[in-house]
N, C-alpha and C positions, 0 to 999 in steps of 0.2 A: 291852370296855370297861367297868369301872365304872359304873354311872347315881348319878348326882348327890344330896344328901339328897331332893330332893324331885321325883325317880324319872325327872327328863330324862336324857337323856343328853347327857354335857357336851361343848362344842363343841370339835374337835379342832385343835389349835394346831400351826401351819407357821411354825416361825422364820423358813424360805428360800423360802413361800411370795409366789407374784408381787405378792399386795397389799400385802402390808407390805415387799417390797423396794421396790415402787413407790413408797410412802408415804415411807420412808426416804430415797429420791432427791431427791424432792419436796420434802421437810420440809427438806432440809440446802440445797437449792438457793432457796427459799425465805428461809432464813434467811443469806442472803450480803446482805455490802451491796452497793446499788445505787450503781454507779459513773457518772461523768458519762462519757458513749458516747464523748466527743472527746477525754477523759483518759485512755484507756486502755494502757497500755505493754506492750510486746512482752515476752510471757511463752511459754512449754515448754507443750508437755502437746495431747491431744485433750479433746473434753467437748461441753457444755451452752453456751447463753447465753440469756436471754433479754430483750427490749428493750420499757422502757417510755417510755410517752410522758409529757413534762411543758412542752408549747409550749401556746398558743392556738390551736390551728384549733378553728372551733367546733363541726368535724364529730366531735373528738375530745374533746369538754369532759367530758363523764362520763367518760374515762379517767384525766383530767389529775391525779386527787386520788387516785386508787386504787391497789391494789398490784395489779393485773391487768395482764398482760403483752400488747403489741400484737403482739407476734413472739416464736416459739420457733427458735432455730436450733440446729446443732450441726455437730459436726466430726472425722471419723475419725480416728486416728492411722494405719491402714491398710489396704490394701482387697486384699491380695496375693491373685492366682491362684491361686498354691499355698501359702498358709496361710505367708506368711514372718510372725515377730514383726513387729508394729508397729513403726515410730522414734518412741522417745515424746520425742526433744530436737529436734522441729521444732515449731516456731509455728504448728500446725493450726489451732489456734482462736481465735489471736489474729487469724491470713491471714482467718479467715471474719469476723470480727466486723471488722476492715478494709475487707473488699470492702463489705459492707454498709453500712458507714459511707458507704464514698464513692456507693453508689448513693443514699443518703440525702440526703447532700449535692449531688448533680445536679438535685434535685426544688428549684424555686424555693419553694417554698411548704413547704419542709422544710431541716432543718441538725443536724448533730450535736446542737447545743446543746439542741434539742426532745428529747432523749433521755437516758436513765439504761440501764444496762447490767447483769444479774447475770452471772455466769459458774462455772460449775464444773468442773473438769479430772477428767478419770475414764479410765479402760481402757475401751476401746473395747465388752466384754462389756456394759456398764453403760448405754450410752449410747442406745442405741433405747431400753429400759426407761422411763429417765428421762424422753426428749422424750417417749414417750406417757403418761406419768403425769401431765406440766404440763398436755399439748393437753386431757386429758381434765378433768382437776378447770377449769381457766380455759376450756372451748370454751362459744363458739367463738371459740377464738385468731384476731384478726379478721385479718391479714396473713398468718395460715396458708391461713385458709379462705374467708372471706367476700371478702376483698378478694387473691385469687390475682396472682400475677407478680410479687412483690416479693423471692423467695428464687429463683426459676427462671432457667434458663439462659438467654443470647442465643437469639432464634429462630433458626432457620437457614432453608435455602434446599428448595424443592421442591413448596411448598405454600405460600398465600397465608395470611400471621399476622395475628391480630388485635392490638390494644390491649388489656393484660388491664386489668382494673380496677385494678391499684394505678396503673398507667401513666397511666389517664384520671382518676383522684383526683389523682395526682402528676405531672403532664407536666414532660419535662425532660430522663429520661434519652437519650442519643443512642441507644441500640438500639432506641426506640420511636417514633424520630421520623417515619419515612414508614408505617407501619404504618396500615390502616385500621381504626374504631371497634370496639368491642366486640362480639362477634357476638349478644351475648344483652339487654344493660340500655343504657339512655341514662344519662346524669352523674343524672338525676335519680330514677331507678331504683336506681342503686348507691347514693346516699344514705340513701334510706330502709332499703334491704337492710344500708347499713351501721349505721344507727341501732338500727334491730331488734336487731341483732348483738351490740351494742356493750350492751342492754339485758341481755339474755340473759345473756350472758357474768358481768354482775356479778350476778345471782340466785344464792343459794344453794343449793347441792344440795337439790333435790326432785322429786317428780315431774314438777310442774308445769314445772319449768325444762326437763325431759325431753319434756315434751311440748310447750313452745315450741321447745327446739330441733329436736327432728323437724319441727315446720311449719314452720321457715326451712330446712331441709335438703330439704325436699319441693317448695318454693314452686312454683307452674308459672311459667315464664317465657316471652314470645314471642322469635323467632329474630327479631333485623332482619335480616341476611343471611349467608350462606354461598358457598363456592365451589362451582360446579359440579362433578357428580363424574365420574370418568372417568380413564383411563389416557393416559399419555404426558408427556412433557415440556413441552411448550407451555401457556401461560399459559390459564389457563380462565377462562371467566366467571363473573361474579359474581349469584348472586340475591339478588333483595334483597326482602324482604317487609315490613320498615316503611319505606317509601321518605322519608317526612318526616324519621323520625327518622333515618336513615340519612344523607342531605344535610347537615341541622343540626348533627350528632357531628363527620363528617369534617369541616365546615367550620371549627368549633372548633377541630380541632388542624390544619387546615391545609394537609388533605390535600385536593387536586385531583382531584374523583372526574371530571372530564371526561377525565382521561388513564387512567382504569380502565375497560376491557369488563362494564358492569353493564345489567340489565336486572332491570326489576318482576316482581313475582310476586306469587301469589296467599299469604294468609298461611298457616302450615302450623298444624299442630294444637298446642297447648300441650304443653311437656316438663317433667318433673324440670328445678330445677336443676342447671345443670353444675359451678356453682363451690362451691357451698355443701354441702361435703361431709367429715365430718371423716376419710374416709376418704382422699382428698389432702393430703398433707403435703407442704408446702415447706421445704427446710433451705438 
């Protein structure tokens, strides 16, 4: 490679580099028009979508007039274990958007009218790359990281499940109706976490933003409760480490703790946050 006129080595350009491809996907997505969530019509194909909040909840007031997504989702055209070609004639992305529209409408303090959506149909090979580009640019994307639970599948059996952060702030989904409170956060602690996450997501890219994001991801938490360890199918007792918070939170959600086998325990050591992690992506 021939040095440039000032003696330095020129920058090697790769038109198919991951960073450039990611930027192209993100810029294409960001350039798509925002459509009211309640007005999305059925369409075919797979791809990416992003939700933008425009309602009046105080907790999201800083997002209302921004172009920062509150959630990034995806739907692949196919996932055949045999490597079959994906079916591009099915409305996979529309169906995912519609599923999440129904979830939003189940929460009394939300509604589809509070959101716009952007979407981009893509071949499967580009979907994960585009999703990661959006999540990195707008990190932490609130409902993907800080407020886990929105895009997750309904909880299964076999263990005692906790109410997600999303279902704690937006109660109403039937699938969360009988769940105990969140294992790690009270609602007041969640609100502080959410406020800090929004502030970081609106900061311009910089070392300071990276530092704030690292602090958020590693913020210590104090466990409220956890199911006792052990094998077997019988219901295990619940170990409660913050009794006052446990009783108050479950009372708020209408969960009768008198029907649960629980016992108060000593407070465990603080742990790094289990929810504020960019490695956990909901779709």
